DRENFISE-319590 format. One record per residue (C-alpha): residue number from 1; residue in three letters; x, y negated, z. Coordinates in steps of 0.5 Angstrom, whole numbers, plus 500, padded with zeros to 3 digits. Layout:
! residues N
+-----+-----+-----+-----+-----+
!   n ! res !   x !   y !   z !
+-----+-----+-----+-----+-----+
! NUM ! ALA !   X !   Y !   Z !
...
+-----+-----+-----+-----+-----+
***
This chain:
! residues 418
+-----+-----+-----+-----+-----+
!   n ! res !   x !   y !   z !
+-----+-----+-----+-----+-----+
!   1 ! MET ! 500 ! 500 ! 500 !
!   2 ! ARG ! 502 ! 493 ! 499 !
!   3 ! ALA ! 505 ! 489 ! 505 !
!   4 ! ALA ! 502 ! 483 ! 508 !
!   5 ! ARG ! 496 ! 485 ! 504 !
!   6 ! GLU ! 489 ! 488 ! 507 !
!   7 ! THR ! 488 ! 495 ! 504 !
!   8 ! TRP ! 482 ! 499 ! 505 !
!   9 ! ILE ! 484 ! 506 ! 508 !
!  10 ! THR ! 479 ! 512 ! 506 !
!  11 ! ILE ! 480 ! 519 ! 510 !
!  12 ! HIS ! 476 ! 524 ! 506 !
!  13 ! PRO ! 475 ! 531 ! 508 !
!  14 ! ARG ! 476 ! 535 ! 502 !
!  15 ! PHE ! 474 ! 542 ! 505 !
!  16 ! SER ! 468 ! 544 ! 510 !
!  17 ! HIS ! 472 ! 546 ! 516 !
!  18 ! VAL ! 474 ! 539 ! 517 !
!  19 ! ALA ! 468 ! 535 ! 515 !
!  20 ! PHE ! 466 ! 530 ! 520 !
!  21 ! ASP ! 460 ! 530 ! 525 !
!  22 ! PRO ! 456 ! 524 ! 523 !
!  23 ! GLU ! 454 ! 523 ! 530 !
!  24 ! GLN ! 461 ! 523 ! 533 !
!  25 ! VAL ! 465 ! 517 ! 534 !
!  26 ! TYR ! 472 ! 518 ! 532 !
!  27 ! GLU ! 478 ! 514 ! 534 !
!  28 ! ILE ! 484 ! 511 ! 530 !
!  29 ! SER ! 490 ! 510 ! 533 !
!  30 ! LEU ! 495 ! 505 ! 529 !
!  31 ! SER ! 503 ! 505 ! 530 !
!  32 ! PRO ! 508 ! 501 ! 526 !
!  33 ! ALA ! 515 ! 505 ! 526 !
!  34 ! GLU ! 519 ! 498 ! 526 !
!  35 ! GLY ! 514 ! 495 ! 531 !
!  36 ! VAL ! 512 ! 488 ! 530 !
!  37 ! ARG ! 517 ! 483 ! 527 !
!  38 ! GLY ! 520 ! 478 ! 532 !
!  39 ! GLN ! 518 ! 482 ! 538 !
!  40 ! MET ! 523 ! 486 ! 542 !
!  41 ! GLY ! 518 ! 491 ! 546 !
!  42 ! ALA ! 516 ! 497 ! 544 !
!  43 ! ALA ! 511 ! 497 ! 539 !
!  44 ! LYS ! 503 ! 497 ! 541 !
!  45 ! GLU ! 498 ! 502 ! 538 !
!  46 ! GLU ! 492 ! 499 ! 535 !
!  47 ! HIS ! 486 ! 503 ! 536 !
!  48 ! LEU ! 479 ! 503 ! 532 !
!  49 ! LEU ! 473 ! 506 ! 534 !
!  50 ! LEU ! 469 ! 509 ! 527 !
!  51 ! LYS ! 463 ! 513 ! 525 !
!  52 ! PRO ! 463 ! 517 ! 519 !
!  53 ! GLU ! 460 ! 513 ! 513 !
!  54 ! ASN ! 458 ! 518 ! 507 !
!  55 ! GLY ! 462 ! 523 ! 510 !
!  56 ! ASP ! 468 ! 519 ! 510 !
!  57 ! LEU ! 472 ! 514 ! 515 !
!  58 ! ARG ! 474 ! 508 ! 512 !
!  59 ! PHE ! 478 ! 502 ! 515 !
!  60 ! PRO ! 482 ! 496 ! 513 !
!  61 ! LEU ! 489 ! 495 ! 515 !
!  62 ! GLN ! 494 ! 490 ! 514 !
!  63 ! ILE ! 502 ! 492 ! 515 !
!  64 ! GLU ! 507 ! 486 ! 517 !
!  65 ! GLY ! 513 ! 487 ! 513 !
!  66 ! GLU ! 515 ! 493 ! 509 !
!  67 ! GLN ! 515 ! 499 ! 514 !
!  68 ! GLU ! 512 ! 506 ! 515 !
!  69 ! TYR ! 506 ! 507 ! 519 !
!  70 ! VAL ! 503 ! 513 ! 523 !
!  71 ! VAL ! 496 ! 514 ! 524 !
!  72 ! PHE ! 493 ! 518 ! 529 !
!  73 ! LEU ! 486 ! 521 ! 528 !
!  74 ! GLN ! 482 ! 524 ! 535 !
!  75 ! ALA ! 475 ! 525 ! 538 !
!  76 ! ALA ! 473 ! 526 ! 545 !
!  77 ! ASP ! 481 ! 526 ! 547 !
!  78 ! ARG ! 482 ! 532 ! 542 !
!  79 ! ARG ! 487 ! 530 ! 537 !
!  80 ! ILE ! 485 ! 532 ! 530 !
!  81 ! ALA ! 490 ! 530 ! 525 !
!  82 ! GLU ! 496 ! 525 ! 524 !
!  83 ! PHE ! 497 ! 521 ! 517 !
!  84 ! ARG ! 503 ! 517 ! 515 !
!  85 ! LEU ! 503 ! 510 ! 511 !
!  86 ! TYR ! 508 ! 506 ! 508 !
!  87 ! ALA ! 507 ! 499 ! 506 !
!  88 ! LEU ! 512 ! 496 ! 500 !
!  89 ! GLU ! 513 ! 489 ! 498 !
!  90 ! GLU ! 511 ! 487 ! 491 !
!  91 ! ASP ! 517 ! 489 ! 487 !
!  92 ! LEU ! 517 ! 496 ! 490 !
!  93 ! PHE ! 510 ! 497 ! 490 !
!  94 ! ALA ! 509 ! 496 ! 482 !
!  95 ! ARG ! 514 ! 502 ! 481 !
!  96 ! ARG ! 513 ! 509 ! 482 !
!  97 ! PRO ! 518 ! 514 ! 485 !
!  98 ! TYR ! 521 ! 519 ! 479 !
!  99 ! LYS ! 526 ! 525 ! 481 !
! 100 ! GLY ! 531 ! 527 ! 475 !
! 101 ! ASP ! 538 ! 530 ! 474 !
! 102 ! PHE ! 543 ! 527 ! 469 !
! 103 ! HIS ! 548 ! 532 ! 469 !
! 104 ! MET ! 547 ! 539 ! 467 !
! 105 ! HIS ! 550 ! 545 ! 463 !
! 106 ! THR ! 548 ! 551 ! 459 !
! 107 ! CYS ! 550 ! 557 ! 455 !
! 108 ! TYR ! 553 ! 552 ! 450 !
! 109 ! SER ! 559 ! 550 ! 454 !
! 110 ! ASP ! 560 ! 553 ! 461 !
! 111 ! GLY ! 553 ! 554 ! 463 !
! 112 ! LYS ! 549 ! 560 ! 464 !
! 113 ! GLU ! 542 ! 559 ! 460 !
! 114 ! SER ! 539 ! 556 ! 454 !
! 115 ! PRO ! 537 ! 549 ! 454 !
! 116 ! ALA ! 529 ! 551 ! 453 !
! 117 ! TYR ! 530 ! 555 ! 460 !
! 118 ! LEU ! 534 ! 550 ! 464 !
! 119 ! THR ! 529 ! 545 ! 462 !
! 120 ! ALA ! 523 ! 549 ! 464 !
! 121 ! ALA ! 527 ! 551 ! 470 !
! 122 ! CYS ! 528 ! 543 ! 472 !
! 123 ! ARG ! 520 ! 542 ! 472 !
! 124 ! LYS ! 519 ! 548 ! 476 !
! 125 ! ILE ! 523 ! 545 ! 482 !
! 126 ! GLY ! 520 ! 538 ! 481 !
! 127 ! MET ! 524 ! 534 ! 476 !
! 128 ! ASP ! 520 ! 528 ! 472 !
! 129 ! PHE ! 526 ! 527 ! 467 !
! 130 ! MET ! 532 ! 530 ! 465 !
! 131 ! ALA ! 538 ! 531 ! 460 !
! 132 ! ILE ! 542 ! 537 ! 458 !
! 133 ! THR ! 550 ! 534 ! 458 !
! 134 ! ASP ! 554 ! 540 ! 456 !
! 135 ! HIS ! 561 ! 539 ! 455 !
! 136 ! ALA ! 563 ! 535 ! 449 !
! 137 ! ARG ! 556 ! 537 ! 446 !
! 138 ! TYR ! 550 ! 533 ! 444 !
! 139 ! TYR ! 546 ! 538 ! 440 !
! 140 ! PRO ! 544 ! 542 ! 446 !
! 141 ! SER ! 540 ! 537 ! 449 !
! 142 ! LEU ! 537 ! 536 ! 442 !
! 143 ! GLU ! 535 ! 543 ! 442 !
! 144 ! ALA ! 531 ! 542 ! 449 !
! 145 ! ILE ! 527 ! 536 ! 446 !
! 146 ! GLU ! 526 ! 541 ! 440 !
! 147 ! ALA ! 523 ! 547 ! 444 !
! 148 ! PHE ! 518 ! 543 ! 447 !
! 149 ! LYS ! 516 ! 537 ! 442 !
! 150 ! ASP ! 509 ! 540 ! 441 !
! 151 ! ALA ! 508 ! 542 ! 448 !
! 152 ! PRO ! 503 ! 538 ! 452 !
! 153 ! VAL ! 508 ! 537 ! 458 !
! 154 ! ASP ! 509 ! 531 ! 463 !
! 155 ! LEU ! 517 ! 532 ! 464 !
! 156 ! ARG ! 521 ! 527 ! 460 !
! 157 ! ILE ! 527 ! 531 ! 456 !
! 158 ! TYR ! 532 ! 526 ! 454 !
! 159 ! PRO ! 539 ! 527 ! 450 !
! 160 ! GLY ! 545 ! 527 ! 453 !
! 161 ! GLU ! 552 ! 530 ! 453 !
! 162 ! GLU ! 558 ! 530 ! 458 !
! 163 ! VAL ! 564 ! 525 ! 454 !
! 164 ! HIS ! 571 ! 527 ! 455 !
! 165 ! PRO ! 575 ! 522 ! 452 !
! 166 ! PRO ! 582 ! 525 ! 449 !
! 167 ! ASN ! 588 ! 524 ! 454 !
! 168 ! ASN ! 583 ! 522 ! 459 !
! 169 ! ARG ! 582 ! 525 ! 466 !
! 170 ! VAL ! 575 ! 521 ! 467 !
! 171 ! HIS ! 569 ! 525 ! 465 !
! 172 ! ILE ! 563 ! 520 ! 463 !
! 173 ! VAL ! 556 ! 522 ! 462 !
! 174 ! ASN ! 552 ! 519 ! 456 !
! 175 ! PHE ! 545 ! 519 ! 458 !
! 176 ! GLY ! 539 ! 518 ! 453 !
! 177 ! GLY ! 544 ! 515 ! 448 !
! 178 ! SER ! 541 ! 516 ! 441 !
! 179 ! PHE ! 548 ! 519 ! 438 !
! 180 ! SER ! 554 ! 523 ! 440 !
! 181 ! ILE ! 560 ! 519 ! 443 !
! 182 ! ASN ! 564 ! 526 ! 443 !
! 183 ! GLU ! 563 ! 526 ! 435 !
! 184 ! LEU ! 566 ! 519 ! 435 !
! 185 ! PHE ! 573 ! 521 ! 437 !
! 186 ! HIS ! 575 ! 525 ! 431 !
! 187 ! SER ! 575 ! 518 ! 427 !
! 188 ! ASP ! 581 ! 513 ! 426 !
! 189 ! GLN ! 577 ! 508 ! 428 !
! 190 ! TYR ! 577 ! 510 ! 436 !
! 191 ! LEU ! 584 ! 510 ! 437 !
! 192 ! ALA ! 585 ! 503 ! 434 !
! 193 ! GLU ! 579 ! 500 ! 438 !
! 194 ! VAL ! 582 ! 503 ! 444 !
! 195 ! ARG ! 588 ! 500 ! 443 !
! 196 ! ALA ! 585 ! 493 ! 441 !
! 197 ! ILE ! 582 ! 494 ! 448 !
! 198 ! ALA ! 588 ! 495 ! 452 !
! 199 ! ALA ! 592 ! 490 ! 448 !
! 200 ! SER ! 587 ! 484 ! 449 !
! 201 ! GLN ! 584 ! 485 ! 457 !
! 202 ! GLU ! 588 ! 482 ! 463 !
! 203 ! ILE ! 587 ! 489 ! 467 !
! 204 ! ARG ! 589 ! 488 ! 474 !
! 205 ! VAL ! 587 ! 492 ! 480 !
! 206 ! GLU ! 586 ! 489 ! 487 !
! 207 ! GLY ! 593 ! 487 ! 490 !
! 208 ! GLY ! 597 ! 488 ! 484 !
! 209 ! SER ! 598 ! 489 ! 477 !
! 210 ! LEU ! 596 ! 495 ! 473 !
! 211 ! ASP ! 601 ! 501 ! 472 !
! 212 ! GLU ! 602 ! 501 ! 465 !
! 213 ! SER ! 600 ! 509 ! 464 !
! 214 ! ALA ! 593 ! 507 ! 466 !
! 215 ! ARG ! 592 ! 502 ! 461 !
! 216 ! TYR ! 590 ! 507 ! 455 !
! 217 ! PRO ! 585 ! 511 ! 459 !
! 218 ! TYR ! 582 ! 505 ! 462 !
! 219 ! ALA ! 581 ! 502 ! 455 !
! 220 ! SER ! 578 ! 509 ! 453 !
! 221 ! CYS ! 573 ! 509 ! 459 !
! 222 ! VAL ! 571 ! 502 ! 457 !
! 223 ! TRP ! 570 ! 504 ! 450 !
! 224 ! CYS ! 566 ! 510 ! 451 !
! 225 ! PHE ! 561 ! 506 ! 456 !
! 226 ! GLU ! 560 ! 500 ! 451 !
! 227 ! LYS ! 559 ! 506 ! 445 !
! 228 ! ILE ! 554 ! 509 ! 450 !
! 229 ! ARG ! 550 ! 502 ! 451 !
! 230 ! GLU ! 550 ! 501 ! 444 !
! 231 ! ALA ! 546 ! 508 ! 443 !
! 232 ! GLY ! 541 ! 505 ! 448 !
! 233 ! GLY ! 544 ! 510 ! 454 !
! 234 ! LEU ! 546 ! 510 ! 461 !
! 235 ! GLY ! 554 ! 511 ! 462 !
! 236 ! ILE ! 555 ! 514 ! 468 !
! 237 ! PHE ! 562 ! 515 ! 472 !
! 238 ! CYS ! 562 ! 522 ! 474 !
! 239 ! HIS ! 565 ! 525 ! 480 !
! 240 ! PRO ! 571 ! 520 ! 482 !
! 241 ! TYR ! 573 ! 525 ! 488 !
! 242 ! TRP ! 573 ! 532 ! 485 !
! 243 ! TYR ! 578 ! 535 ! 488 !
! 244 ! SER ! 581 ! 540 ! 483 !
! 245 ! GLY ! 587 ! 544 ! 484 !
! 246 ! ARG ! 592 ! 541 ! 488 !
! 247 ! ALA ! 589 ! 533 ! 487 !
! 248 ! TYR ! 584 ! 529 ! 485 !
! 249 ! ASP ! 582 ! 530 ! 478 !
! 250 ! VAL ! 582 ! 523 ! 476 !
! 251 ! PRO ! 588 ! 519 ! 479 !
! 252 ! VAL ! 587 ! 515 ! 484 !
! 253 ! ALA ! 590 ! 509 ! 480 !
! 254 ! LEU ! 585 ! 510 ! 475 !
! 255 ! THR ! 579 ! 510 ! 480 !
! 256 ! ASP ! 581 ! 504 ! 483 !
! 257 ! LEU ! 581 ! 500 ! 476 !
! 258 ! LEU ! 574 ! 503 ! 475 !
! 259 ! PHE ! 571 ! 501 ! 481 !
! 260 ! GLU ! 575 ! 494 ! 481 !
! 261 ! HIS ! 572 ! 492 ! 474 !
! 262 ! GLN ! 566 ! 496 ! 474 !
! 263 ! PRO ! 565 ! 498 ! 466 !
! 264 ! TYR ! 560 ! 503 ! 468 !
! 265 ! ASP ! 553 ! 503 ! 468 !
! 266 ! ALA ! 552 ! 507 ! 474 !
! 267 ! LEU ! 556 ! 511 ! 479 !
! 268 ! GLU ! 555 ! 519 ! 480 !
! 269 ! LEU ! 555 ! 517 ! 488 !
! 270 ! ILE ! 552 ! 525 ! 490 !
! 271 ! GLY ! 555 ! 530 ! 485 !
! 272 ! GLY ! 554 ! 537 ! 484 !
! 273 ! TYR ! 559 ! 540 ! 489 !
! 274 ! HIS ! 559 ! 547 ! 492 !
! 275 ! LEU ! 559 ! 548 ! 499 !
! 276 ! HIS ! 566 ! 548 ! 500 !
! 277 ! GLU ! 567 ! 542 ! 496 !
! 278 ! VAL ! 562 ! 537 ! 499 !
! 279 ! GLU ! 568 ! 533 ! 502 !
! 280 ! SER ! 568 ! 530 ! 496 !
! 281 ! ASN ! 561 ! 527 ! 496 !
! 282 ! THR ! 563 ! 524 ! 503 !
! 283 ! LEU ! 569 ! 521 ! 500 !
! 284 ! GLN ! 564 ! 518 ! 494 !
! 285 ! VAL ! 559 ! 515 ! 499 !
! 286 ! ALA ! 565 ! 512 ! 504 !
! 287 ! ARG ! 568 ! 509 ! 498 !
! 288 ! TYR ! 561 ! 506 ! 495 !
! 289 ! HIS ! 560 ! 503 ! 502 !
! 290 ! ASP ! 567 ! 500 ! 502 !
! 291 ! GLU ! 566 ! 497 ! 495 !
! 292 ! ARG ! 559 ! 494 ! 497 !
! 293 ! ALA ! 562 ! 491 ! 503 !
! 294 ! LYS ! 566 ! 487 ! 498 !
! 295 ! GLY ! 560 ! 484 ! 495 !
! 296 ! LYS ! 559 ! 489 ! 489 !
! 297 ! SER ! 553 ! 491 ! 486 !
! 298 ! ILE ! 553 ! 499 ! 484 !
! 299 ! PRO ! 548 ! 503 ! 481 !
! 300 ! VAL ! 548 ! 510 ! 483 !
! 301 ! VAL ! 545 ! 517 ! 481 !
! 302 ! GLY ! 545 ! 524 ! 484 !
! 303 ! VAL ! 546 ! 530 ! 480 !
! 304 ! SER ! 547 ! 537 ! 480 !
! 305 ! ASP ! 552 ! 538 ! 475 !
! 306 ! SER ! 549 ! 545 ! 475 !
! 307 ! HIS ! 552 ! 551 ! 471 !
! 308 ! GLY ! 546 ! 556 ! 472 !
! 309 ! CYS ! 539 ! 555 ! 475 !
! 310 ! GLU ! 538 ! 562 ! 477 !
! 311 ! ALA ! 545 ! 563 ! 480 !
! 312 ! GLY ! 543 ! 560 ! 487 !
! 313 ! ASN ! 548 ! 554 ! 487 !
! 314 ! LEU ! 548 ! 547 ! 485 !
! 315 ! PHE ! 541 ! 547 ! 481 !
! 316 ! GLY ! 536 ! 543 ! 485 !
! 317 ! TRP ! 541 ! 541 ! 491 !
! 318 ! TYR ! 543 ! 534 ! 488 !
! 319 ! TYR ! 538 ! 529 ! 484 !
! 320 ! THR ! 536 ! 522 ! 483 !
! 321 ! ILE ! 530 ! 518 ! 485 !
! 322 ! ALA ! 529 ! 513 ! 481 !
! 323 ! PHE ! 524 ! 507 ! 482 !
! 324 ! SER ! 521 ! 505 ! 476 !
! 325 ! PRO ! 515 ! 502 ! 472 !
! 326 ! SER ! 515 ! 508 ! 468 !
! 327 ! LEU ! 518 ! 514 ! 465 !
! 328 ! ASP ! 520 ! 511 ! 459 !
! 329 ! LEU ! 528 ! 511 ! 458 !
! 330 ! PRO ! 528 ! 503 ! 457 !
! 331 ! ASP ! 525 ! 503 ! 464 !
! 332 ! LEU ! 529 ! 508 ! 467 !
! 333 ! ILE ! 535 ! 505 ! 465 !
! 334 ! ALA ! 533 ! 498 ! 467 !
! 335 ! SER ! 531 ! 500 ! 474 !
! 336 ! ILE ! 537 ! 504 ! 475 !
! 337 ! LYS ! 542 ! 498 ! 473 !
! 338 ! ASP ! 537 ! 494 ! 477 !
! 339 ! LEU ! 539 ! 498 ! 483 !
! 340 ! TYR ! 532 ! 501 ! 484 !
! 341 ! SER ! 535 ! 508 ! 485 !
! 342 ! VAL ! 538 ! 513 ! 490 !
! 343 ! ALA ! 542 ! 519 ! 490 !
! 344 ! VAL ! 539 ! 525 ! 494 !
! 345 ! GLU ! 543 ! 531 ! 497 !
! 346 ! ALA ! 539 ! 537 ! 499 !
! 347 ! LEU ! 543 ! 543 ! 501 !
! 348 ! PRO ! 540 ! 550 ! 502 !
! 349 ! ASN ! 537 ! 550 ! 510 !
! 350 ! GLU ! 539 ! 543 ! 511 !
! 351 ! ALA ! 534 ! 537 ! 511 !
! 352 ! ALA ! 535 ! 532 ! 505 !
! 353 ! ARG ! 539 ! 526 ! 505 !
! 354 ! ALA ! 538 ! 520 ! 501 !
! 355 ! TYR ! 544 ! 515 ! 499 !
! 356 ! GLY ! 544 ! 508 ! 497 !
! 357 ! PRO ! 541 ! 501 ! 499 !
! 358 ! PHE ! 538 ! 502 ! 506 !
! 359 ! ARG ! 531 ! 499 ! 504 !
! 360 ! LEU ! 531 ! 505 ! 498 !
! 361 ! VAL ! 534 ! 510 ! 503 !
! 362 ! ARG ! 528 ! 509 ! 508 !
! 363 ! TYR ! 523 ! 509 ! 503 !
! 364 ! ALA ! 526 ! 515 ! 500 !
! 365 ! GLN ! 526 ! 519 ! 506 !
! 366 ! PHE ! 519 ! 518 ! 507 !
! 367 ! LEU ! 517 ! 520 ! 500 !
! 368 ! MET ! 521 ! 527 ! 501 !
! 369 ! ARG ! 517 ! 528 ! 507 !
! 370 ! GLU ! 510 ! 526 ! 506 !
! 371 ! ILE ! 509 ! 526 ! 498 !
! 372 ! PHE ! 514 ! 530 ! 494 !
! 373 ! PRO ! 512 ! 537 ! 497 !
! 374 ! LEU ! 505 ! 535 ! 494 !
! 375 ! HIS ! 509 ! 533 ! 487 !
! 376 ! ASP ! 513 ! 539 ! 487 !
! 377 ! GLU ! 507 ! 544 ! 488 !
! 378 ! TYR ! 504 ! 541 ! 481 !
! 379 ! CYS ! 511 ! 541 ! 478 !
! 380 ! LEU ! 512 ! 548 ! 480 !
! 381 ! GLU ! 506 ! 551 ! 476 !
! 382 ! GLU ! 507 ! 547 ! 470 !
! 383 ! GLY ! 515 ! 549 ! 470 !
! 384 ! ARG ! 512 ! 557 ! 470 !
! 385 ! LEU ! 508 ! 555 ! 464 !
! 386 ! MET ! 514 ! 552 ! 460 !
! 387 ! LEU ! 518 ! 558 ! 461 !
! 388 ! ALA ! 513 ! 562 ! 458 !
! 389 ! TYR ! 512 ! 557 ! 452 !
! 390 ! ALA ! 519 ! 557 ! 451 !
! 391 ! ALA ! 519 ! 565 ! 451 !
! 392 ! GLY ! 514 ! 565 ! 445 !
! 393 ! GLU ! 507 ! 565 ! 449 !
! 394 ! ARG ! 504 ! 559 ! 445 !
! 395 ! GLU ! 498 ! 560 ! 448 !
! 396 ! CYS ! 500 ! 557 ! 454 !
! 397 ! ALA ! 500 ! 550 ! 451 !
! 398 ! ALA ! 492 ! 550 ! 453 !
! 399 ! ASP ! 494 ! 551 ! 460 !
! 400 ! LEU ! 499 ! 546 ! 460 !
! 401 ! ARG ! 494 ! 541 ! 457 !
! 402 ! ARG ! 490 ! 542 ! 462 !
! 403 ! LEU ! 495 ! 541 ! 467 !
! 404 ! GLN ! 498 ! 534 ! 464 !
! 405 ! GLY ! 497 ! 528 ! 468 !
! 406 ! ARG ! 496 ! 532 ! 475 !
! 407 ! VAL ! 502 ! 528 ! 478 !
! 408 ! ALA ! 500 ! 521 ! 475 !
! 409 ! GLY ! 493 ! 523 ! 478 !
! 410 ! LEU ! 496 ! 525 ! 485 !
! 411 ! TYR ! 500 ! 518 ! 485 !
! 412 ! LYS ! 494 ! 514 ! 483 !
! 413 ! ARG ! 490 ! 517 ! 489 !
! 414 ! LEU ! 495 ! 516 ! 494 !
! 415 ! TRP ! 497 ! 509 ! 492 !
! 416 ! ALA ! 493 ! 503 ! 494 !
! 417 ! GLU ! 489 ! 500 ! 488 !
! 418 ! ALA ! 493 ! 494 ! 485 !
+-----+-----+-----+-----+-----+
***
């Protein structure tokens, strides 16, 4: 609901065993999670006494500031139910939360399953958007799009690839770009343009001049990110603190340079690390906060970097929540660049944790607790049908059509009227 705006709340029993007694007086207790602004004491609950109208309980509510509210429902000293509400400022209220994964691999590189299989599996675990990003290969993502081009599905499937510039340790994701960046490395134009960037830019790191050995790889990163933007995509700086072998995969001097000048569009804040590697995510989060403390604005994403969705590792462990006006590619990219996204870590047998700007993290934790379990149930059914459809059972298209719009309908029901 909107903050500081009166909204009518309806408690509607959907089944007969929880129907309200039309003669019973019910008590509503309202408790703000953050209390009343400007007051240092414990938050005082508000109390309302109501009788059902046409089987529902309805009451107006106005929440001061952006925060969570707890609503208790009781009758005759018996607590019946507890509900959670969230008040949002106008900019965030106009957006909806969408789950997505920007970085995954199939059997066309070093993954296990086909593009169509992985795509359907993404919907099964609650993804609203995704892209396959095989190593140096763009066409597997197009195969995924082709597999469902005639299927009535709500999952948004975008093109992508993991970009590997020659003689450069940095990994880059091209999300949504209309052409392949990897295919451009075979032209003479690539090297000439990179050399021109290296020669023309005054490239320095904090506290000193640039090590000349980093000039070419940094310039090639700049070139890649510029080309991704030309293609209408989002350029993501991947796993800067991946510990590979005996050292970080990307030399720290080059990582420092990328953080200093920020040629990328988004940082892979939470990457797809196995349980013995999660220290790398800890370092990435710590570095992010250090850079934010310097005044930098850093868009962030979370990715699984999965290499198999049935192996029980990485897939679904990490993802992004993007707060966007829609699932259209320009809206998603603009929202992430405008800092309306968080990275999520959801390791097995642990509570999910969001990382990013505090305001969005607080909201994301509410969503993961209260909204996404319902959202994911709807996606599971659609994902199973997508798997059957991809396996050749074209009659599943009718069932998929029946399920279309369920998540949008859920959001329409749970968000107050605009």
